C-alpha positions as CSV (number, residue, x, y, z in Angstrom):
1,M,0.0,0.0,0.0
2,L,2.8,2.4,0.9
3,S,4.6,1.6,-2.3
4,R,1.5,2.6,-4.3
5,R,1.2,5.9,-2.5
6,L,4.9,6.6,-3.1
7,A,4.5,5.8,-6.8
8,G,1.6,8.2,-7.1
9,V,3.5,11.0,-5.3
10,L,6.5,10.5,-7.7
11,A,4.2,10.6,-10.7
12,L,2.5,13.8,-9.5
13,G,5.9,15.4,-8.9
14,A,7.1,14.5,-12.4
15,A,4.0,15.9,-14.0
16,S,4.5,19.2,-12.1
17,L,8.0,19.4,-13.2
18,L,7.1,18.9,-16.9
19,A,4.1,21.3,-16.9
20,P,6.1,24.6,-16.6
21,R,8.4,23.5,-19.5
22,A,5.4,22.8,-21.8
23,A,3.7,26.0,-20.9
24,S,6.9,28.0,-21.6
25,A,7.4,26.6,-25.1
26,A,7.6,29.5,-27.6
27,P,5.4,29.6,-30.8
28,L,7.0,29.3,-34.2
29,T,8.6,32.5,-35.4
30,D,8.1,34.0,-38.9
31,E,11.6,33.0,-39.7
32,Q,10.9,29.4,-38.9
33,V,7.7,29.3,-40.9
34,A,9.5,31.0,-43.8
35,Q,12.3,28.4,-43.7
36,S,9.7,25.6,-43.7
37,L,7.9,27.1,-46.7
38,F,11.2,27.6,-48.5
39,E,12.3,24.0,-48.1
40,T,8.9,22.6,-49.1
41,A,8.7,24.9,-52.2
42,R,12.3,23.9,-53.3
43,A,11.2,20.3,-53.2
44,L,8.1,21.1,-55.3
45,M,10.2,23.0,-57.8
46,E,12.5,20.0,-58.3
47,R,9.4,18.0,-59.2
48,G,8.3,20.7,-61.6
49,D,5.2,21.6,-59.5
50,Y,5.7,25.4,-59.9
51,A,2.0,26.2,-59.4
52,K,2.2,25.1,-55.7
53,A,5.8,26.2,-55.1
54,C,5.6,29.8,-56.2
55,P,2.9,31.0,-53.7
56,M,4.9,29.3,-50.9
57,L,8.1,31.0,-51.9
58,A,6.3,34.4,-52.2
59,E,4.9,33.9,-48.6
60,S,8.4,32.9,-47.4
61,Q,9.8,36.1,-48.9
62,R,7.0,38.2,-47.2
63,L,7.6,36.7,-43.8
64,D,11.4,36.8,-44.0
65,P,12.8,38.8,-46.9
66,G,16.1,37.7,-48.3
67,G,18.1,37.9,-51.5
68,G,18.2,34.1,-51.9
69,T,14.5,33.7,-51.5
70,L,13.8,36.5,-54.0
71,L,16.0,34.8,-56.6
72,N,14.1,31.5,-56.1
73,V,10.8,33.3,-56.4
74,A,12.0,34.7,-59.8
75,L,13.2,31.2,-61.0
76,C,9.9,29.7,-59.9
77,H,7.9,32.2,-61.9
78,E,10.1,31.6,-64.9
79,G,9.4,27.9,-64.7
80,E,5.7,28.6,-64.3
81,G,5.8,30.6,-67.6
82,K,5.3,34.1,-66.1
83,L,8.1,35.5,-68.1
84,A,7.6,39.2,-67.5
85,T,7.0,38.7,-63.8
86,A,10.2,36.6,-63.6
87,Y,12.1,39.2,-65.6
88,F,11.3,42.0,-63.2
89,E,12.1,39.9,-60.1
90,L,15.4,38.7,-61.6
91,N,16.4,42.4,-62.0
92,Q,15.5,42.9,-58.3
93,A,17.4,39.8,-57.3
94,A,20.5,40.9,-59.3
95,T,20.4,44.3,-57.6
96,Q,20.0,42.7,-54.1
97,A,22.9,40.3,-54.8
98,V,25.2,43.2,-55.6
99,K,24.2,44.9,-52.3
100,D,24.8,41.6,-50.4
101,G,28.1,40.9,-52.1
102,R,26.8,37.6,-53.5
103,K,28.5,37.3,-56.9
104,D,27.2,33.8,-57.3
105,R,23.5,34.9,-57.1
106,E,24.2,37.9,-59.3
107,D,25.6,35.6,-62.0
108,I,22.6,33.3,-61.9
109,A,20.2,36.2,-62.1
110,R,22.0,37.8,-65.1
111,E,22.3,34.5,-66.9
112,H,18.5,34.0,-66.7
113,L,17.8,37.7,-67.6
114,A,19.8,37.3,-70.8
115,R,17.9,34.1,-71.7
116,L,14.5,35.7,-70.9
117,A,14.9,39.0,-72.7
118,P,14.3,37.8,-76.3
119,R,11.4,35.6,-75.2
120,L,9.3,38.4,-73.5
121,P,5.9,39.2,-74.9
122,R,5.3,42.9,-75.1
123,L,2.4,45.4,-75.4
124,L,2.9,48.5,-77.5
125,V,0.1,51.0,-76.8
126,R,-0.3,53.9,-79.3
127,V,-2.8,56.7,-78.8
128,A,-3.6,58.9,-81.8
129,A,-2.6,62.5,-81.5
130,P,-3.7,64.9,-80.2
131,R,-3.8,63.2,-76.8
132,P,-6.5,64.7,-74.5
133,E,-5.9,65.9,-71.0
134,G,-6.6,63.4,-68.2
135,L,-5.6,60.4,-70.2
136,A,-5.7,57.2,-68.2
137,I,-4.6,53.6,-69.0
138,Q,-5.5,50.3,-67.3
139,I,-3.9,47.0,-68.1
140,D,-5.7,44.0,-66.8
141,G,-7.8,46.1,-64.5
142,S,-4.8,47.8,-62.8
143,P,-3.8,51.5,-63.5
144,A,-0.7,51.9,-65.6
145,N,1.6,55.0,-66.0
146,V,0.8,56.8,-69.2
147,A,4.5,56.7,-69.9
148,V,4.0,53.2,-71.3
149,I,2.5,54.9,-74.4
150,D,4.8,54.2,-77.4
151,V,7.0,52.0,-75.2
152,P,7.1,48.2,-75.7
153,T,6.2,46.9,-72.2
154,P,6.9,43.3,-71.1
155,V,3.9,41.3,-70.1
156,D,3.3,37.7,-69.1
157,P,2.0,35.4,-71.9
158,G,-1.7,35.0,-72.1
159,R,-4.8,37.1,-72.4
160,H,-4.7,40.8,-71.6
161,V,-7.1,43.7,-71.6
162,V,-6.1,47.4,-72.2
163,E,-8.5,50.2,-71.5
164,V,-7.7,53.9,-72.4
165,S,-10.0,56.7,-71.3
166,A,-10.1,60.5,-70.9
167,P,-12.7,63.0,-69.8
168,G,-15.2,63.7,-72.6
169,Y,-14.2,60.6,-74.6
170,Q,-15.5,57.1,-74.9
171,T,-13.3,54.4,-73.2
172,S,-11.4,52.4,-75.8
173,R,-11.0,48.7,-74.9
174,W,-8.6,46.2,-76.5
175,E,-8.5,42.5,-75.6
176,G,-6.0,40.1,-77.1
177,E,-3.5,37.2,-76.6
178,S,0.2,37.8,-75.9
179,S,2.7,35.2,-77.1
180,P,6.5,34.8,-76.3
181,S,8.8,36.9,-78.5
182,V,5.8,38.8,-80.0
183,T,5.0,42.5,-79.6
184,S,1.3,43.2,-79.7
185,E,0.5,46.7,-80.9
186,V,-2.6,48.4,-79.5
187,A,-3.7,51.3,-81.7
188,V,-6.2,53.6,-79.8
189,V,-8.3,56.3,-81.4
190,L,-10.4,58.0,-78.8
191,Q,-13.9,59.1,-79.9
192,P,-15.7,62.0,-78.2
193,T,-18.7,61.1,-76.1
194,T,-22.1,62.6,-77.1
195,T,-24.1,64.8,-74.8
196,G,-27.6,64.3,-76.1
197,A,-29.2,65.5,-79.3
198,G,-26.4,67.8,-80.4
199,D,-23.6,65.2,-80.7
200,A,-21.3,67.7,-79.0
201,A,-18.2,66.8,-77.1
202,S,-17.4,67.8,-73.5
203,P,-16.6,71.6,-73.4
204,D,-13.3,70.8,-71.7
205,V,-12.1,68.7,-74.6
206,E,-11.2,70.0,-78.1
207,R,-13.4,68.1,-80.5
208,P,-11.8,67.0,-83.8
209,K,-13.5,68.4,-86.9
210,R,-15.9,66.2,-88.7
211,G,-15.4,65.4,-92.3
212,T,-11.9,66.9,-92.7
213,S,-10.2,63.6,-93.8
214,T,-13.1,62.7,-96.1
215,R,-12.9,66.1,-97.8
216,T,-9.2,65.7,-98.3
217,Y,-9.7,62.3,-99.9
218,L,-12.3,63.8,-102.3
219,F,-9.9,66.6,-103.4
220,W,-7.1,64.1,-103.9
221,G,-9.5,61.8,-105.9
222,A,-10.7,64.8,-108.0
223,G,-7.1,65.8,-108.8
224,G,-6.2,62.2,-109.8
225,L,-9.2,62.0,-112.1
226,A,-8.4,65.4,-113.7
227,V,-4.8,64.2,-114.5
228,G,-6.2,61.0,-115.9
229,S,-8.6,63.0,-118.1
230,I,-5.7,65.0,-119.5
231,V,-3.8,61.8,-120.3
232,F,-6.7,60.2,-122.1
233,F,-7.4,63.4,-124.0
234,A,-3.8,63.4,-125.3
235,L,-4.2,59.7,-126.3
236,S,-7.4,60.5,-128.1
237,T,-5.8,63.4,-130.0
238,T,-2.9,61.2,-131.1
239,A,-5.3,58.4,-132.3
240,R,-7.4,61.1,-134.1
241,S,-4.3,62.3,-136.0
242,D,-3.5,58.7,-137.0
243,A,-7.1,58.3,-138.2
244,L,-7.0,61.5,-140.3
245,E,-4.1,60.1,-142.3
246,K,-6.0,57.0,-143.4
247,C,-9.6,58.0,-143.3
248,I,-12.0,60.5,-145.0
249,P,-14.3,61.8,-142.2
250,D,-16.9,63.3,-144.5
251,R,-17.4,59.9,-146.2
252,N,-16.8,57.8,-143.1
253,F,-14.3,55.9,-145.2
254,C,-10.9,54.4,-144.0
255,S,-8.4,52.9,-146.4
256,D,-7.4,49.9,-144.1
257,D,-8.0,48.3,-140.7
258,D,-5.4,50.4,-139.0
259,G,-7.4,53.5,-139.8
260,V,-10.6,51.9,-138.5
261,G,-8.7,51.0,-135.3
262,A,-7.4,54.5,-134.9
263,V,-10.9,55.9,-135.2
264,G,-12.1,53.5,-132.5
265,R,-9.3,54.4,-130.2
266,A,-9.9,58.1,-130.6
267,R,-13.5,57.7,-129.7
268,A,-12.9,55.5,-126.7
269,F,-10.1,57.7,-125.3
270,A,-12.3,60.7,-125.8
271,W,-15.2,59.2,-123.8
272,V,-12.9,58.0,-121.0
273,S,-11.4,61.5,-120.8
274,L,-14.8,63.1,-120.7
275,G,-15.9,60.6,-118.0
276,A,-12.8,61.2,-115.8
277,L,-13.3,65.0,-116.1
278,S,-16.9,64.7,-115.1
279,A,-16.1,62.5,-112.1
280,A,-13.4,64.9,-111.0
281,A,-15.8,67.8,-111.2
282,V,-18.4,65.9,-109.1
283,M,-15.8,64.9,-106.4
284,G,-14.4,68.4,-106.2
285,G,-17.9,69.8,-105.9
286,V,-18.8,67.4,-103.1
287,G,-15.6,68.3,-101.3
288,L,-16.3,72.1,-101.5
289,F,-19.9,71.6,-100.6
290,M,-19.0,69.6,-97.4
291,G,-17.4,72.7,-95.9
292,D,-14.8,72.5,-93.1
293,G,-16.6,70.1,-90.9
294,S,-17.7,72.7,-88.3
295,S,-21.4,72.3,-89.2
296,T,-23.6,69.3,-88.4
297,S,-24.9,69.2,-91.9
298,A,-23.8,66.6,-94.5
299,A,-23.4,66.7,-98.2
300,T,-24.8,63.8,-100.3
301,L,-24.8,62.9,-103.9
302,S,-28.1,61.8,-105.5
303,A,-29.5,61.1,-109.0
304,R,-32.8,62.6,-110.3
305,P,-34.5,62.5,-113.7
306,V,-34.9,65.7,-115.7
307,A,-36.6,66.4,-119.0
308,G,-34.6,64.9,-121.9
309,G,-32.5,62.5,-119.8
310,G,-30.9,62.1,-116.4
311,A,-28.6,64.3,-114.4
312,L,-26.6,64.3,-111.1
313,S,-27.4,66.8,-108.5
314,F,-26.2,67.8,-105.0
315,E,-28.5,68.0,-102.0
316,R,-27.5,69.5,-98.7
317,R,-29.5,68.0,-95.8
318,F,-29.8,69.7,-92.4
């Protein structure tokens, strides 16, 4: 009986001695958790499971920042296919390695940077001039500095969305796929927003003139047709001279087939010359009638019958 009591007292004493030690055990520190995450992620990377490894390495770097972990985060993202993300992180890792005096890490980072550079997908955003005040750009839902305009910017491969906006203008949206080694050009032309019935732009924004480019094209076309008319008139005159040498106009008689052909060419070239001259006159008249684009009216070309035949007329609709 005594021996049982003695055993109980000894057991109680041992428990009391162990209890304070258990209660005083410290929780895991951020550094310890970071180390565990790092080791697990490295094992996953060796097996090629970058999708699981990269978030662990990123969390390890957040808990206990270090140049070695940063380099591994970059290498993991490179293996995952996030080329632009890896490229930026490798640059950071190389800079950190120089600060830490770790030439080995710097060499690794620069080796991978040289290998990645030609493989980077890039976005080249162009905005037609004049660029309005308050221009804003978003790439994949995140604001981007307007300095990226006209600068090929590295992005990860995959689908991307670019939105360009400005006060008084409609938001321009581009969505497309980016592939390694390919620069995707995004050409943006901002259109003024309408403010109701008047189709007027915001008073804070200078509105581009309407119809200016169309008017220019009409004048160029008219000039080209006028030149063509002169050329065909010259050809018609030459053919007529050939016909007069072998034909008698009053009797509609030609001495040989060459004379008949010359007469046909003279007539054909004359008709073409007349048609080109008429079209040039029409296009030039339309261009003049359109005005400088400051009015909301529009010039149109229509056909209407008249006594003795048909004619082209201009109508101005308001």
